[in-house]
N, C-alpha and C positions, 0 to 999 in steps of 0.2 A: 201566198200573197203574190200578186203580180208586181212587177217593177213600179207601175204607177201607184199602186196601193202603198208600197213601201215609201215611195217619194212623198206621198200625201201624209203618211204617218210621221215621217221625219219633219216635214214642214209644219204640220198642225199640232203635233204633240212634243216631239223631241226638241225642236228648235226653241219653242217658248219655254220649256222646262230648263233648257240650258241657259237661256237669257235670264230667267228668274234666278238661277243659281249664281250667275255672274253678278247680278245686281245685289243679291243678298246671300253671301256665302254661309251665313248662319243657318240657312235652310238645309244644308247638307248633313248627311249622316256618314259615319265612317264605313268602310268596306266591311269591317268586322261586325258592326251593328246590322248592316244590310244582310249579311249571311246568317247572323243569328235569327233575324226575323224570318228569313226564308226557311231555315231549318225548323223553326217553331211552326210555321205554316204547313210545311211538309209533314211534320209529325202529327199535326192535328188532322190533316187530310187522310193520312194513313190510318190513324185511330178511328176515323169516321167511316173508313172503308171506301174512300173516294179515290 
């Protein structure tokens, strides 16, 4: 990614996501839950040969 693409990503996706979390903290998941989801996704991809 170019610096301009990163900047656009931060402004278009990360900023609004952060603002939404600030406005409604109940949207958040714990770090443990996030890693559990990533581990499950990774295991499914490995099992599927991807």
